[in-house]
C-alpha positions in Angstrom: 0.5 -0.2 -0.1 0.1 3.4 0.0 1.6 4.1 3.9 4.5 1.6 3.4 6.8 3.8 2.2 6.3 5.6 5.3 6.5 3.0 7.3 10.4 2.1 5.8 10.5 5.4 6.5 14.4 5.5 7.8 15.0 7.9 10.9 16.8 10.7 11.0 20.0 10.9 12.7 19.5 12.0 17.0 20.7 15.3 18.5 24.2 15.9 17.7 26.2 16.5 21.4 28.7 19.1 21.1 31.6 19.6 23.6 31.0 24.0 24.1 34.1 23.9 25.4 36.1 23.1 22.4 33.8 24.6 19.9 33.9 21.7 17.9 30.8 19.1 16.9 31.0 15.4 17.8 29.5 14.5 14.1 29.3 18.2 12.2 27.2 18.7 9.5 27.1 20.8 6.0 24.3 22.5 5.3 23.8 24.0 1.7 22.8 27.1 0.7 19.7 28.4 -1.9 22.1 28.4 -4.5 24.3 24.9 -3.7 26.8 26.2 -1.6 27.9 24.4 1.2 28.7 26.8 4.8 31.8 24.9 5.0 33.3 24.9 1.5 32.6 28.9 1.9 34.6 29.4 4.9 37.7 27.4 3.4 36.9 29.4 0.0 37.4 32.6 1.8 41.0 31.1 3.4 40.0 32.0 6.8 41.4 30.1 9.8 37.6 29.8 11.4 37.1 25.7 12.6 34.3 23.5 10.2 32.4 23.3 13.0 28.6 22.9 13.4 27.7 26.5 15.1 31.3 27.9 13.6 30.5 31.1 11.5 32.5 32.1 8.7 31.8 35.7 7.0 33.2 39.2 7.1 31.9 42.6 6.7 32.6 45.2 3.4 33.6 42.7 1.2 33.0 40.2 -1.6 32.4 36.3 -1.3 33.0 34.1 -4.2 30.5 31.5 -5.0 33.1 28.5 -4.9 30.5 26.0 -6.5 28.3 27.4 -10.0 30.5 28.1 -13.6 29.6 32.1 -13.7 31.1 34.1 -11.3 28.3 35.2 -9.9 29.3 37.3 -6.1 27.3 37.5 -3.3 27.3 40.9 -1.9 27.9 41.1 2.1 28.7 44.9 2.6 26.1 46.1 3.7 26.8 45.7 7.2 24.8 42.5 7.7 26.7 39.4 9.2 26.7 35.9 7.0 26.8 33.0 9.7 26.7 29.7 8.6 24.7 28.3 10.7 21.5 31.0 9.3 22.2 28.8 5.3 19.7 26.8 5.3 18.0 27.4 8.5 14.5 26.4 7.7 15.5 22.7 6.4 17.8 22.7 9.2 15.0 23.9 11.7 12.6 21.4 10.0 15.6 18.0 9.9 15.7 19.3 13.7 11.8 19.8 14.5 11.3 16.0 13.3 13.9 14.2 14.9 12.7 16.0 18.3 9.8 13.9 17.5 10.7 11.0 15.9 12.8 10.4 19.6 10.7 11.1 22.0 9.7 8.6 23.8 6.4 8.0 22.7 3.5 5.2 24.3 2.3 2.6 21.6 -0.8 4.1 21.3 0.6 7.5 20.6 2.5 5.9 18.0 -0.1 4.1 16.5 -1.9 7.6 16.0 1.3 8.7 14.1 1.4 6.1 12.2 -2.6 6.4 10.9 -1.9 9.9 10.1 1.1 9.2 8.3 -1.2 6.5 6.5 -3.5 9.1 6.1 -1.3 11.7 4.3 -0.4 9.4 2.1 -4.0 8.4 1.0 -4.3 11.9 0.6 -1.3 13.0 -2.0 -1.6 9.7 -4.2 -5.5 10.5 -4.9 -4.4 14.1 -5.5 -1.5 12.4 -8.0 -4.2 10.2 -9.5 -7.0 12.1 -9.7 -6.0 15.8 -9.9 -7.3 17.9 -7.4 -6.9 19.0 -3.7 -6.0 16.7 -1.6 -8.3 19.1 1.3 -11.1 18.6 -1.0 -11.1 14.9 -0.6 -14.1 13.6 1.4 -12.9 11.9 4.8 -16.3 9.6 4.8 -14.1 8.4 1.6 -10.5 7.8 3.8 -12.4 6.5 6.3 -14.7 3.5 4.4 -11.4 2.2 2.9 -10.4 2.3 6.5 -12.4 0.2 7.6 -12.7 -1.9 4.4 -8.8 -2.7 4.9 -9.4 -3.8 8.3 -12.2 -6.1 7.6 -11.1 -7.7 5.1 -7.6 -8.6 6.8 -9.7 -10.1 9.1 -10.6 -13.0 6.8 -14.0 -12.9 8.4 -17.6 -12.6 6.9 -18.1 -8.9 6.3 -20.4 -8.2 3.2 -23.7 -8.3 4.3 -25.7 -8.0 1.2 -28.6 -10.1 0.7 -30.6 -7.9 2.0 -30.3 -5.5 0.0 -30.9 -7.3 -3.3 -33.8 -6.2 -5.2 -35.4 -8.9 -6.0 -37.2 -10.8 -8.4 -34.4 -10.1 -10.2 -36.2 -8.4 -14.1 -34.9 -10.3 -17.1 -33.6 -7.1 -18.6 -31.3 -7.5 -15.8 -30.0 -11.1 -17.5 -27.1 -10.0 -20.5 -26.2 -13.7 -22.8 -22.6 -12.9 -24.7 -23.4 -12.5 -28.7 -24.3 -15.8 -30.4 -21.2 -15.5 -32.7 -18.1 -17.0 -30.4 -16.7 -19.8 -29.6 -16.5 -22.9 -32.0 -16.6 -26.1 -28.7 -18.4 -25.5 -25.9 -17.7 -22.9 -23.3 -16.1 -24.7 -20.3 -15.4 -21.3 -18.2 -16.5 -17.6 -18.1 -14.9 -14.7 -15.5 -14.8 -11.2 -15.2 -12.5 -8.6 -14.9 -13.1 -7.1 -10.9 -13.7 -3.8 -12.0 -16.4 -5.0 -13.9 -15.2 -3.8 -17.4 -14.2 -6.9 -19.0 -15.2 -10.1 -19.5 -12.9 -13.6 -20.4 -15.2 -17.0 -21.6 -12.7 -20.0 -22.5 -14.0 -23.0 -24.5 -13.3 -26.5 -25.2 -11.8 -25.2 -29.3 -9.0 -23.3 -27.2 -9.3 -20.1 -27.9 -10.5 -17.0 -25.1 -12.9 -13.8 -26.0 -12.8 -11.5 -24.4 -15.8 -9.3 -23.9 -16.9 -5.5 -22.9 -19.1 -5.0 -20.0 -18.9 -1.1 -20.3 -22.5 -0.8 -21.9 -24.5 -3.3 -18.9 -22.9 -2.8 -15.5 -23.5 0.2 -15.9 -26.9 1.0 -17.6 -29.6 0.5 -15.1 -32.2 -2.3 -16.1 -34.7 -1.2 -18.7 -38.5 -1.7 -17.9 -40.1 -5.0 -19.7 -42.2 -4.0 -22.3 -42.4 -4.6 -25.1 -42.4 -1.0 -26.8 -38.6 -0.8 -25.6 -36.8 -0.9 -29.2 -33.5 -3.7 -29.2 -31.4 -1.0 -30.0 -32.0 1.2 -27.1 -31.0 -2.0 -24.9 -27.9 -2.3 -23.5 -25.6 -5.4 -25.2 -22.3 -7.6 -24.3 -19.7 -6.0 -26.9 -17.2 -8.5 -28.8 -13.7 -7.1 -28.0 -10.7 -9.1 -28.8 -9.5 -12.6 -29.6 -7.3 -15.1 -28.6 -6.4 -17.8 -30.4 -5.7 -21.6 -30.3 -2.0 -22.4 -30.8 -1.0 -25.2 -33.4 0.0 -29.0 -31.6 2.7 -29.9 -32.3 1.2 -32.7 -35.1 0.6 -28.7 -37.0 3.5 -27.8 -37.0 5.1 -30.8 -37.7 2.5 -31.4 -41.4 3.5 -27.0 -41.7 6.8 -27.9 -42.0 7.0 -31.1 -44.2 4.7 -28.5 -46.7 7.5 -25.8 -46.1 10.7 -28.2 -47.3 8.6 -30.1 -50.5 7.6 -26.4 -51.3 11.1 -25.2 -51.7 10.3 -22.3 -49.4 13.8 -21.9 -47.8 12.9 -18.2 -47.1 9.9 -19.5 -44.3 12.3 -22.6 -43.7 12.4 -22.8 -39.3 8.9 -20.5 -38.9 7.5 -24.3 -37.9 9.3 -24.7 -35.1 8.8 -21.3 -33.0 7.3 -21.3 -29.7 3.1 -21.6 -30.1 1.6 -18.6 -28.3 -1.3 -19.8 -26.9 -3.2 -23.8 -25.3 -2.9 -26.4 -28.1 -5.5 -28.1 -26.2 -9.0 -27.7 -24.2 -8.8 -24.5 -21.9 -10.5 -25.7 -19.1 -10.3 -22.8 -16.1 -10.1 -19.1 -16.6 -8.8 -16.8 -13.6 -8.0 -13.4 -13.6 -5.9 -10.9 -10.7 -7.7 -8.5 -9.1 -5.8 -5.0 -11.1 -7.4 -7.3 -14.2 -3.8 -6.9 -16.1 -3.2 -10.5 -15.9 -5.0 -13.2 -17.1 -4.7 -17.0 -16.4 -6.2 -20.1 -18.3 -5.5 -23.9 -17.8 -5.5 -26.2 -20.4 -6.0 -30.0 -20.9 -2.3 -29.6 -22.3 -0.9 -29.1 -18.6 0.0 -26.0 -19.2 -0.9 -22.9 -17.3 -1.1 -19.5 -19.9 0.1 -16.2 -18.6 -2.0 -13.2 -20.6 -1.1 -9.4 -20.8 -4.9 -7.8 -21.2 -4.4 -4.7 -19.9 -6.1 -2.2 -22.1 -8.6 -3.2 -25.1 -6.4 -6.2 -26.5 -3.9 -8.9 -24.8 -1.5 -11.3 -26.2 0.6 -14.0 -24.5 3.5 -13.7 -22.5 4.1 -17.5 -21.6 3.1 -21.0 -20.2 3.7 -22.7 -17.0 4.8 -26.2 -17.1 4.9 -28.5 -13.7 2.1 -30.8 -13.9 2.2 -33.8 -15.2 -1.3 -33.9 -15.6 -4.3 -31.7 -17.0 -4.3 -28.5 -15.3 -8.1 -28.3 -14.0 -9.3 -25.4 -12.4 -7.2 -22.5 -11.1 -7.4 -19.6 -8.6 -5.7 -16.2 -8.1 -5.6 -15.1 -4.2 -7.1 -12.1 -3.8 -4.8 -8.5 -3.7 -1.8 -10.8 -5.2 -0.6 -11.9 -8.0 -0.5 -16.1 -6.7 -1.6 -18.4 -8.3 -3.1 -21.6 -7.0 -3.6 -24.4 -9.6 -4.5 -27.8 -9.5 -4.3 -30.6 -11.5 -5.4 -34.6 -12.2 -2.4 -35.3 -10.6 -3.3 -35.0 -7.1 -1.3 -32.2 -6.7 -2.1 -28.0 -6.1 1.4 -25.7 -7.3 2.4 -22.1 -6.0 2.9 -19.7 -8.7 4.1 -16.1 -8.6 2.7 -15.0 -11.7 4.6 -11.4 -11.5 7.6 -13.1 -11.6 6.2 -15.9 -14.0 8.1 -17.9 -11.1 7.0 -21.8 -8.9 6.5 -21.4 -5.6 5.3 -24.6 -3.6 3.3 -28.3 -4.3 1.0 -29.3 -1.7 0.2 -32.9 -2.1 -2.7 -35.3 -0.5 -5.5 -35.9 -2.2 -5.8 -39.6 -3.3 -7.3 -38.7 -6.8 -8.2 -36.1 -9.3 -8.3 -32.7 -7.9 -11.9 -31.2 -9.6 -11.7 -27.9 -7.8 -9.3 -25.0 -6.4 -10.9 -21.4 -4.3 -8.7 -19.1 -2.4 -9.0 -15.6 -0.5 -6.7 -13.3 0.4 -4.5 -15.3 3.0 -2.1 -17.8 2.2 -5.3 -20.4 2.3 -6.3 -22.8 -0.6 -9.9 -25.3 -0.5 -9.8 -28.4 -2.7 -12.5 -30.6 -3.6 -10.9 -34.4 -4.6 -13.4 -35.6 -6.2 -13.8 -39.5 -6.0 -11.0 -39.4 -2.8 -14.5 -38.5 -1.7 -12.6 -34.7 0.5 -12.3 -31.4 0.7 -8.9 -29.7 1.9 -8.0 -26.8 4.0 -4.4 -25.9 3.0 -2.5 -23.9 5.8 0.5 -22.4 3.1 2.1 -20.3 5.9 1.9 -23.2 8.0 2.4 -26.2 5.3 -0.4 -28.9 7.2 -4.3 -29.4 6.0 -7.0 -30.3 7.1 -9.3 -32.7 5.6 -12.7 -33.2 5.8 -14.1 -36.1 4.7 -17.6 -36.5 3.4 -19.8 -39.7 1.4 -19.9 -42.8 3.7 -17.4 -44.0 6.3 -15.9 -47.7 5.5 -12.9 -49.6 7.3 -11.1 -50.4 4.0 -11.6 -46.5 3.1 -10.7 -45.1 6.7 -7.8 -47.7 6.3 -6.1 -46.2 3.0 -6.8 -42.7 4.0 -5.5 -43.2 6.8 -7.5 -42.9 9.4 -8.9 -45.0 12.6 -10.2 -48.3 11.1 -14.0 -48.3 13.3 -13.6 -44.3 13.4 -18.0 -43.6 11.8 -18.9 -47.2 11.3 -20.9 -47.2 14.2 -22.4 -44.0 13.4 -22.6 -45.7 9.3 -24.3 -48.6 10.6 -27.0 -47.1 12.3 -28.2 -44.6 9.4 -28.5 -48.0 7.5 -30.6 -50.1 10.2 -32.8 -46.8 9.8 -33.1 -46.6 6.4 -34.4 -50.5 5.6 -36.7 -49.8 8.3 -38.4 -46.9 7.5 -40.0 -46.3 4.6 -39.1 -42.3 3.6 -37.9 -40.7 0.5 -34.0 -41.7 -1.0 -30.8 -40.6 0.2 -28.0 -41.0 -2.5 -24.5 -41.3 -1.1 -22.3 -38.7 -2.5 -19.6 -40.6 -4.2 -17.8 -37.5 -6.0 -17.2 -33.9 -4.5 -16.1 -31.8 -7.5 -16.8 -28.8 -6.6 -15.5 -26.4 -4.0 -15.8 -22.2 -2.8 -14.6 -20.4 0.0 -16.6 -18.2 2.5 -14.4 -16.4 5.0 -11.6 -17.7 5.8 -13.0 -19.8 8.2 -15.5 -21.1 5.9 -16.2 -23.0 3.3 -18.9 -24.8 1.0 -18.8 -28.6 -1.1 -20.8 -29.7 -4.1 -20.9 -33.6 -5.4 -22.8 -35.9 -7.6 -25.4 -36.8 -4.9 -26.8 -33.2 -5.7 -26.1 -31.6 -2.0 -25.1 -28.6 -1.0 -22.7 -28.9 2.7 -21.1 -25.9 4.5 -17.9 -27.1 6.4 -16.3 -25.0 9.1 -12.3 -25.1 9.8 -13.7 -26.1 13.7 -15.8 -29.0 12.7 -15.7 -32.5 11.3 -18.6 -33.1 9.8 -20.6 -30.5 7.8 -22.3 -27.9 9.8 -25.8 -27.9 7.6 -26.6 -29.9 4.4 -29.5 -29.5 1.9 -30.0 -32.4 -0.4 -31.2 -32.8 -3.8 -30.1 -29.1 -3.8 -31.2 -29.0 -8.3 -33.5 -31.7 -7.4 -34.1 -35.4 -9.4 -33.8 -36.4 -13.1 -35.7 -38.9 -13.6 -35.4 -41.2 -16.5 -36.9 -44.3 -18.0 -35.2 -47.8 -18.3 -36.9 -51.1 -19.4 -36.0 -52.9 -17.1 -36.2 -50.8 -13.7 -38.4 -48.8 -15.2 -38.5 -45.2 -13.5 -35.3 -44.3 -12.0 -34.3 -41.1 -10.5 -30.8 -39.6 -10.2 -29.6 -36.3 -8.5 -28.3 -33.2 -10.4 -24.7 -32.8 -9.2 -23.7 -29.5 -8.4 -21.4 -28.6 -11.0 -20.2 -25.7 -10.1 -20.1 -22.8 -6.9 -19.3 -19.3 -6.1 -19.3 -17.1 -3.8 -18.8 -13.5 -2.8 -15.7 -13.4 -1.4 -16.4 -12.2 2.1 -20.1 -12.4 1.4 -23.5 -13.8 3.3 -24.4 -14.8 -1.2 -23.6 -17.7 -3.2 -24.8 -19.4 -6.1 -24.5 -22.7 -7.0 -25.5 -24.5 -10.8 -26.2 -28.0 -12.3 -28.4 -29.1 -15.1 -31.8 -28.3 -14.3 -31.6 -24.8 -16.5 -31.7 -22.7 -13.4 -28.6 -21.5 -11.6 -29.7 -20.7 -7.9 -28.2 -18.5 -5.1 -28.3 -18.8 -1.3 -28.5 -17.1 1.8 -26.1 -17.0 4.3 -26.7 -17.3 7.9 -24.5 -13.9 9.7 -24.4 -17.2 12.3 -22.5 -19.1 9.3 -24.9 -22.4 10.7 -26.7 -22.2 7.6 -28.4 -21.0 4.0 -31.9 -20.5 2.7 -32.7 -20.1 -1.1 -33.0 -16.5 -2.4 -33.4 -15.8 -5.8 -32.8 -18.0 -9.2 -31.4 -17.5 -12.6 -32.7 -18.8 -16.1 -29.7 -20.6 -18.0 -31.1 -23.6 -19.4 -27.9 -26.2 -20.3 -25.3 -26.6 -17.9 -23.6 -24.2 -15.7 -19.9 -24.5 -16.3 -18.5 -22.2 -13.9 -19.2 -19.3 -11.6 -18.4 -16.5 -10.3 -20.0 -13.4 -8.0 -18.8 -9.5 -7.7 -19.7 -6.9 -7.0 -17.3 -3.8 -8.5 -19.0 -0.8 -6.3 -17.8 -2.7 -2.6 -15.0 -3.2 -4.2 -13.2 -0.7 -6.3 -9.9 -0.5 -7.9 -7.2 2.5 -9.5 -8.7 1.9 -12.1 -11.9 3.2 -11.0 -11.5 6.6 -9.6 -11.1 8.4 -12.5 -12.2 12.9 -12.2 -14.8 13.6 -14.6 -14.4 16.7 -16.2 -17.2 19.2 -14.9 -17.7 16.8 -10.7 -17.2 19.6 -8.3 -14.2 19.5 -5.6 -14.1 17.1 -3.0 -16.3 14.5 -5.8 -15.1 12.2 -8.3 -16.0 8.7 -10.3 -14.6 6.9 -7.0 -17.4 8.1 -4.9 -19.7 4.7 -4.0 -22.5 7.1 -3.4 -22.8 8.1 -6.7 -22.6 5.2 -8.1 -25.0 1.7 -8.6 -24.0 -0.2 -6.3 -25.2 -4.1 -8.1 -24.1 -7.9 -7.6 -22.8 -9.4 -10.4 -24.0 -13.2 -11.6 -21.2 -14.7 -14.6 -21.6 -17.8 -15.3 -20.8 -20.1 -18.5 -23.7 -22.7 -19.7 -22.6 -25.1 -22.5 -24.4 -28.2 -23.9 -22.2 -29.9 -22.2 -20.4 -30.6 -19.1 -17.0 -29.1 -18.8 -14.7 -32.6 -18.2 -16.5 -34.4 -20.5 -19.5 -35.2 -23.3 -21.2 -38.2 -21.9 -24.4 -35.9 -21.6 -26.1 -32.7 -24.8 -28.5 -30.7 -24.8 -29.5 -29.9 -28.4 -31.7 -26.7 -27.2 -28.9 -24.8 -24.8 -26.3 -22.2 -26.0 -22.4 -22.0 -25.9 -21.8 -18.7 -24.1 -21.7 -16.6 -21.2 -24.9 -15.2 -19.3 -24.3 -12.2 -17.1 -26.5 -11.0 -14.5 -26.6 -7.7 -13.2 -28.4 -7.8 -9.9 -29.1 -3.9 -8.2 -28.2 -2.7 -4.2 -30.7 -0.9 -2.7 
């Protein structure tokens, strides 16, 4: 932050101890005049016998002194009877330095120190605001700084503090739901992510390409009335901005080089050996940094792509390797350039995207890792697929917490390293109750496919049983569970008749440190949920129509998390107000989803009536 420069500022030297008897300074200090000539240099140029100490005087009446540091021969006339004092030269600067040293050298209590550091931080914020927006810092609204300080403190606590569920204007009108243009990707859309300032949207597909869209017209527009008289040309639309194409594969490069040799194009020889810029296979996930300048992509080609997307376009920077299998999911740590990546090789790797370097590898899962999520702290959560575990990683402490879903068995306990009899009695009691009581069928969880962090101590998980579980790091079992969150899919079998299977949870996303999260499946709806203030339960809030498979979800609130780029003062703005003033800015919750005809990781099901693309729902807040 800007205040770090003040905290790391070196302290000035302490007061000098002078020996009044000898008139000599223990640590002589050279002072400069306004013209750049030091007092000591002036005394020596006179050829006098004065000592060059801290308070020695060098001067004479009715004579002229030649400046020794300048190229020209301009002389300083002191013949008017005035005395030239070396300590008076630059006295203002010296006085300020002495005052600063006295203030910082005095013994201060911890409360006084906190007050002084807070004042310095406020001054740094005012200075940054003045340099960025170009207006006087004295006219800056103090409420904005106070709100920003409070937001920084709450974010660093790692607890839920954004209570936006009660402020949402529900139900969601159809005029607030937007879709990307029909002519886009050639394959199924696997992921969609929006920048934190709500300006840009990125989508990835199984065709190995990435599309960039402009969201300014969507996020800044007020909801239009749902009437037939409204003109279609007046409705805001998502505009396409850039296209990042797929890189040619190795076999394509070899074919290209072979054709060049037969054609005899000697001048173009060797171009096929250039490093490919982009992914050579399907892209499965996307993640964007908090400042919106870096975009990361996870590919089936075992590569993590790094894209520079600053501005309206973008370019390939580099591909990061290291994983031995498909990279299934990635997530940026909020406010930093650290990237967490999970792979089918059962490992989690940490990269620093600012230097494009590898940091660390986390081991522990026994099956392909399907999902990873991270917030501001040095923490992350992962879903282990068929090993039926959710793991909470404490990177700084080099430890992990294991949360087990599904049913317990002796064989599984032995394989997982737990006690052989742990949880067996409870599982047998449940089975007896199922056989004795005739009630609704409960499906056993066989895979945990997605995970989302609520805050630094609470997380959510979803799996193939259709249940959504709320976990806390203080308990081994889920705090709250909703069974069959997206219903049951009934299909007819030739031998068994009508069979009902749960719709598995395909995507989960939570507003960081907020009380709202979204879940997706393939029932044609995105469901919004409200988390209880005590983090003990959650309840349905609203639904959004989304036909097809929901392959990814994201929740963001640009007005609640402004970035430096959004603070641009308008030309005719009054003093003390700018575009970053959140009281004049439209507050809304933005839901971003990637919908497709087929699942993200396979093609075992397909909906012909669904559309491949991204869905953006802008929900206004009161």
